[in-house]
N, C-alpha and C positions, 0 to 999 in steps of 0.2 A: 248790651254787647256780652256774651258768652264770655265766659271769666276762661282764660288759657291754660289748656294739660299741662302736665308734666308729659305726660306724651307728646303733645304738640310741640313743647318747649325743645323734648330731645330726640324729635325726628317724626314721629306719628307714623310706626310702619317705615320710612325712610332709610335704609341699610347705609348712614354716612362713612360708614370704613369704606364699601364701595366705590360711592360718590368720591370720596378722596383719591385714590385710586384712578376712577376715571379721568378727573379733572388734571393730577398726575400727567398721565397718559395723553390729554388732551394737550398740556403744556409741552410734554417732549413732542409730540405732533406737529406742533406749531413752530416750534423751535425748527424742524427739521424741513419743514416749507418754507422757512425765513430764509435757510441757507443757500444760499446762491455762489458761484464759480465767478468771479469779478476777475476783466483785465484790463486792466492801464498802460497803456501803450503809447510811446514818444517817442521823440526824435535823443541824441544822442542831448544832454546838460538842460533836460528840460527838467528836471532835480526829482527824478525817479525814486528814487533811495530816500530822497528827506521827504517826500510823501509816507513812503512806505515807514519810517522811522516815526513819523509825528504819527500813523494811524497805530502803531504799535505802542505806542507811550499814551493814547487815549485809550487804549484797551485796559491798561495798565493800572491809568491812576484810576479808572475804576474799578480796581480789584480784580479785573479777568487776566487770565491765562491768555501768551502769546508763542506761538512757536515760530520759530522763523527761518528760513531756509535761503541760501545763494549757493551761487555756483562754485565747483571746488576752484575752477580751469582758471578765474578770475580774483587771482592773489595778489594784485597792484597794494591792497590794506594789509595783508595777510590772510592765508586760506582760513573760512568762517567768519568773516569779518564785513558787514554792509556798513561802508562809509560813503558821505555825500560830502560834496562838492564844497558846504559850508563848514564841515570841522565835524558833525553827528555823525555817532557810530554805533553799532552793536554788537554782540557774538552772535553768532547763526548757524544751524546746520548747514554742511558743504552737501553738494551732491554732483552726481557726476551719470552721466547714463544709465549708469548700473544701480542705480540707487533706488530701492523700494518705499516712495515715498509715504504709498497707503500705509507699510506695514508700520513704516515709524510713527506716523503721525497716529492708528489706532492702538500703537505701547505707550506715546506719549499721552491721550486719552485717559488711558489705562491705568497711568499714575509711574512709566516704566521712565526711568532716569540715568541714561548710558554719560558714563564721563567722556568728554573729547578730549583730545591732543593724538590721537591714532589714525590711521587710514581708514579700521573699520570700524569708528565712533560713529555711534548714529546720531545721536541729539543731546548735543550740547548741554553740559551739564547744569542744572539751575532751570531752563527754560523748560522744563516737563512736569506737570502734576495732574494729579487725576482732575481730569474736564478740562481741552484746549478748547476754548470760547476763537480763537479766531486766528489762522495759518496764512501767514503773510509772506511772500517767494518773491525775491530779487534775482535781476537776469531769467527774466522767464524763458525770453527767447530759447536759451538752450534746454529747457526740457523737450524731452522727447515726446513723439504724441500717446506712446502708450502712459508715461508718467500726468500729461495731461486728463487721459483717463481714468487715470489712478484719484486725482482730486477731484474729479465729477463723483464719482464713486464715494468719498467721503462727504463731500456735499450732501448726497443722497441718501446716502447709509448712515451717517453719524451724526448728522445735522449741524455742520462746521462749518463757518462763511470760509472761504479762500477766496485770499488779496494777491493777486501775481501783477508783478511791475514789469515790465521791460521793453525793448527795442521791437517794432514790426515789422522792418527788413532790416536787411544789410547792406553794404556799401555798392552795390549793384542795384539797390530797389526791389531785388526778391524778398520774399517771406522766408523768415526764417521758420523750419518743422516747428518749433513747439508753439511760437506765434501762430504757423496759420491753424494750429489745431483748438488754441485760443480763441481768433478767431469763429472758428466755425461753432464750437461748442459751448463759450462760454456765457452766463446768462445774463451777463450786463458787459458793455465794453464802456470805456470811458479813456478816452484823449485828455492827458498831458500835454498843454502846448509850452513850443519852447519857438524861439526866435531868429531867424536869419537876417545875415548882415543889414539886408537892405529894407527890415523892418518886416517880412512878409512873413507868414508864419512856416516855420521849419520843418518840416517832413519827411527828410532826406538825410544820409548819411553816407559822409563823402569818406572816404579813407584816402591820405594825401601822406604824399613823401616829406622828406626831409624841407624840402624845397617849398612845400605849399601846394606842388603840383598831384593832381588826379591821380591816384591809381586806379587802374580798370581793370586785374587781373590780381588773382591769388583765392587763396584758401577764404571762406566765406567766414570763419572763426579764427580774429586776429585781436585780442588781447590790446587796448589801447588807451590813452585819453586822449588830451588833446593836441597832442603832438601828434597823432595818429588820425582821428577823427572830427572833421565838424558840421555840424549839424544845418541844412539851408534848405532855403525855398526850393520848389522843384525846376524852376527857370535857370538858379544859377547850377545846383547839379548837373543839370545838365551841359551847362555850358562851359563847365569844370572839364567833365568825362572830354566835353569836343576838344579842350585843350586852350581855351576862350577865356579862361578866368583864371586866377589862382587865389588861394585862401587868404587872406591874412590873418596874422597871428590874433589870438582874441585877446583883448585889453583885460589889463587885472583887476580885479574885482576893488 
């Protein structure tokens, strides 16, 4: 067997700088191919916010950066706060129908860090940093169709995975515009299951009054918790709307 030459050890004519550049380019291309738009949908009280916060923690535990968004109109725990029923919470960037999510994410990915606390705030202080590894959005049913397409472009052009969590349907069983768009174009759809009072899977969101009676008319969006909504199977949902069933109060945990 012939002796190895110095040329063989150093490349033998191979341009290692070019190969490294191609390798880096390939890694970036692979990242873009792997990035997906996810929609995790469920009825009320299925634990969507809990799952979101756990997912963000998993990324951050591994030294990765996450960017969190939540609907500005849901201020039950304060504007710009994602809070779960089991006591977990985290600051998030509030969004409204006018928010340019694509621009904010791109700025955060480039290292911008805009302080929160005023109506014009873009990114909650401390969330941004050069290189966003994942974007997580709570209350995704309140996204506009255009915002859903902005998120899709972030996946395709920046290679950042987007995880959206929200309701599929409103209190009358109709799709929210944001949910409809996500169901149409998301790469992956995942149902987070909840339980009806009868033990069946809860897939509907019933709006109720103070007496537990079904509310069958009103604006599509009305923020509320267990005092205003109850997750039901389709059978009990239709019975409640027909006035044949009253929603019992939820038991204390």
